[in-house]
Backbone as CSV, one residue per row, in Angstrom:
resi,resn,N_x,N_y,N_z,CA_x,CA_y,CA_z,C_x,C_y,C_z
1,MET,0.821,-1.191,0.000,0.000,0.000,0.000,0.869,1.260,0.000
2,ASN,1.975,1.218,0.686,2.868,2.368,0.762,3.442,2.700,-0.624
3,GLN,3.658,1.666,-1.468,4.189,1.884,-2.807,3.258,2.772,-3.626
4,HIS,1.983,2.501,-3.577,1.026,3.215,-4.425,0.655,4.572,-3.840
5,ALA,0.499,4.658,-2.565,0.058,5.914,-1.950,1.154,6.974,-1.959
6,HIS,2.375,6.595,-1.692,3.456,7.572,-1.583,4.539,7.400,-2.645
7,ASN,4.335,6.459,-3.558,5.306,6.170,-4.614,6.687,5.877,-4.025
8,HIS,6.751,4.997,-3.052,8.029,4.529,-2.498,8.272,3.142,-3.057
9,VAL,9.197,3.037,-3.994,9.450,1.772,-4.688,10.933,1.461,-4.606
10,GLU,11.259,0.237,-4.209,12.641,-0.248,-4.212,12.882,-0.901,-5.573
11,LEU,13.917,-0.505,-6.268,14.198,-1.069,-7.587,15.096,-2.294,-7.455
12,THR,15.046,-3.170,-8.459,15.805,-4.429,-8.425,16.669,-4.555,-9.671
13,GLY,17.373,-5.661,-9.761,18.212,-5.945,-10.928,19.404,-4.999,-10.971
14,PRO,19.710,-4.461,-12.165,20.856,-3.555,-12.268,20.653,-2.254,-11.484
15,TRP,19.401,-1.965,-11.099,19.080,-0.764,-10.322,18.998,-1.073,-8.831
16,SER,19.515,-2.215,-8.438,19.449,-2.614,-7.033,20.081,-1.542,-6.149
17,GLY,19.380,-1.146,-5.100,19.852,-0.103,-4.204,19.257,1.258,-4.521
18,TRP,18.786,1.452,-5.737,18.130,2.699,-6.124,16.674,2.644,-5.696
19,LYS,16.064,3.795,-5.445,14.672,3.868,-4.994,13.960,5.008,-5.696
20,LEU,12.647,4.848,-5.827,11.800,5.955,-6.249,11.136,6.492,-4.993
21,ARG,11.307,7.776,-4.755,10.694,8.422,-3.597,9.955,9.652,-4.092
22,GLY,8.637,9.534,-4.208,7.859,10.637,-4.776,8.241,10.813,-6.233
23,ARG,8.670,12.019,-6.609,9.091,12.299,-7.984,10.558,11.985,-8.215
24,ASP,11.323,11.772,-7.158,12.785,11.667,-7.269,13.270,10.229,-7.359
25,LEU,14.374,10.081,-8.075,15.121,8.834,-8.111,16.252,9.009,-7.101
26,VAL,16.388,8.081,-6.163,17.360,8.213,-5.085,18.421,7.133,-5.239
27,SER,19.688,7.571,-5.250,20.807,6.642,-5.412,21.059,5.898,-4.102
28,PRO,21.853,4.811,-4.151,22.189,4.090,-2.919,22.925,4.970,-1.895
29,THR,23.610,6.026,-2.365,24.312,6.923,-1.448,23.423,8.041,-0.914
30,GLY,22.177,8.112,-1.404,21.238,9.122,-0.922,21.094,10.338,-1.815
31,LEU,21.771,10.372,-2.941,21.665,11.481,-3.875,20.283,11.451,-4.529
32,ARG,19.569,12.561,-4.477,18.226,12.641,-5.055,18.298,13.304,-6.425
33,LEU,17.714,12.650,-7.415,17.694,13.167,-8.785,16.248,13.430,-9.194
34,SER,15.952,14.679,-9.535,14.607,15.022,-9.998,14.444,14.553,-11.442
35,PRO,13.215,14.456,-11.937,13.015,14.070,-13.343,13.715,15.038,-14.307
36,GLU,13.714,16.320,-13.968,14.380,17.302,-14.824,15.889,17.078,-14.857
37,ARG,16.460,16.725,-13.721,17.898,16.461,-13.651,18.260,15.215,-14.454
38,VAL,17.451,14.165,-14.328,17.699,12.934,-15.098,17.593,13.225,-16.590
39,ALA,16.588,14.019,-16.994,16.439,14.384,-18.406,17.639,15.198,-18.875
40,GLY,18.126,16.101,-18.032,19.301,16.898,-18.389,20.552,16.055,-18.542
41,LEU,20.736,15.079,-17.662,21.883,14.181,-17.760,21.816,13.343,-19.036
42,ALA,20.617,12.858,-19.361,20.447,12.071,-20.586,20.706,12.936,-21.819
43,TRP,20.218,14.194,-21.805,20.434,15.110,-22.918,21.924,15.362,-23.123
44,ARG,22.634,15.614,-22.021,24.070,15.884,-22.120,24.825,14.671,-22.648
45,GLU,24.505,13.484,-22.138,25.170,12.259,-22.598,24.953,12.054,-24.098
46,HIS,23.717,12.259,-24.539,23.387,12.099,-25.961,24.182,13.088,-26.811
47,ASN,24.218,14.352,-26.409,24.885,15.370,-27.206,26.404,15.250,-27.170
48,GLU,26.967,14.774,-26.078,28.408,14.532,-26.053,28.779,13.402,-27.007
49,ALA,27.963,12.357,-27.057,28.215,11.254,-27.999,28.074,11.744,-29.439
50,TRP,27.078,12.595,-29.689,26.863,13.151,-31.026,28.062,13.992,-31.439
51,LEU,28.559,14.822,-30.531,29.711,15.665,-30.822,30.956,14.831,-31.104
52,GLU,31.172,13.772,-30.326,32.316,12.891,-30.569,32.236,12.230,-31.941
53,SER,31.033,11.819,-32.346,30.885,11.188,-33.664,31.164,12.201,-34.773
54,LYS,30.742,13.456,-34.575,31.023,14.500,-35.566,32.529,14.755,-35.670
55,LYS,33.205,14.810,-34.523,34.651,15.022,-34.525,35.373,13.868,-35.206
56,ALA,34.931,12.640,-34.950,35.564,11.468,-35.563,35.371,11.479,-37.079
57,ARG,34.156,11.839,-37.525,33.911,11.908,-38.970,34.745,13.008,-39.621
58,ALA,34.865,14.150,-38.955,35.666,15.248,-39.511,37.138,14.856,-39.584
59,ALA,37.636,14.164,-38.569,39.027,13.722,-38.576,39.268,12.700,-39.682
60,ALA,38.321,11.793,-39.880,38.457,10.791,-40.943,38.438,11.461,-42.316
61,ALA,37.578,12.462,-42.486,37.515,13.177,-43.766,38.809,13.952,-44.015
62,ALA,39.349,14.574,-42.973,40.608,15.310,-43.121,41.748,14.365,-43.468
63,LYS,41.750,13.197,-42.847,42.793,12.208,-43.135,42.671,11.723,-44.576
64,ALA,41.447,11.502,-45.041,41.228,11.036,-46.414,41.671,12.099,-47.423
65,ARG,41.408,13.373,-47.106,41.839,14.444,-48.006,43.361,14.513,-48.079
66,GLY,44.033,14.232,-47.007,45.490,14.317,-46.962,46.189,13.166,-47.653
67,GLN,45.474,12.111,-48.023,46.105,10.935,-48.611,45.830,10.784,-50.101
68,GLN,45.390,11.846,-50.748,45.143,11.756,-52.181,46.477,11.740,-52.924
69,PRO,46.546,10.981,-54.029,47.807,10.902,-54.769,48.170,12.256,-55.396
70,VAL,49.458,12.507,-55.469,49.965,13.750,-56.039,50.816,13.401,-57.257
71,LYS,50.585,14.091,-58.364,51.373,13.862,-59.574,52.504,14.879,-59.596
72,VAL,53.707,14.385,-59.728,54.885,15.243,-59.742,55.445,15.249,-61.157
73,VAL,55.629,16.434,-61.694,56.199,16.597,-63.028,57.556,17.256,-62.873
74,VAL,58.579,16.624,-63.432,59.938,17.172,-63.360,60.303,17.658,-64.747
75,ILE,60.687,18.898,-64.829,61.122,19.468,-66.103,62.436,20.185,-65.869
76,THR,63.353,19.956,-66.743,64.659,20.607,-66.571,64.577,22.033,-67.089
77,LEU,65.421,22.857,-66.560,65.444,24.260,-66.956,65.826,24.403,-68.429
78,ALA,66.683,23.510,-68.912,67.112,23.572,-70.318,65.932,23.297,-71.246
79,ASP,65.081,22.297,-70.927,63.905,22.013,-71.750,62.944,23.202,-71.735
80,TYR,62.818,23.843,-70.625,61.911,24.976,-70.500,62.387,26.129,-71.379
81,ARG,63.703,26.374,-71.367,64.241,27.484,-72.149,64.233,27.190,-73.641
82,GLN,64.501,25.928,-74.076,64.569,25.598,-75.497,63.189,25.571,-76.142
83,ASN,62.235,24.940,-75.470,60.930,24.759,-76.078,59.933,25.868,-75.705
84,GLY,60.224,26.604,-74.665,59.325,27.679,-74.260,58.017,27.179,-73.669
85,ILE,58.014,25.948,-73.213,56.781,25.361,-72.647,56.904,25.345,-71.138
86,ALA,55.917,25.870,-70.493,55.922,25.845,-69.027,55.038,24.700,-68.554
87,ALA,55.496,24.050,-67.511,54.685,22.957,-66.939,53.461,23.584,-66.273
88,GLY,52.288,23.022,-66.518,51.117,23.641,-65.938,50.032,22.721,-65.594
């Protein structure tokens, strides 16, 4: 009866030691987390993961740009002066 009237629930499984007390989630150490705080923590975790994925993709793209093949043309100064053709 106490569970339904006052929302005092002991959690089990991986949440063992955690409790619901009214609107708050209470840790085994007694830290009380409001629904807004839990939502804020979830939002931050999601956005930090999103930012890391963006950074990883940008780094991979930068690395791919840096590994493109380069064509090197060697022309001697004598050929340039005799034929009047500039490498371009």
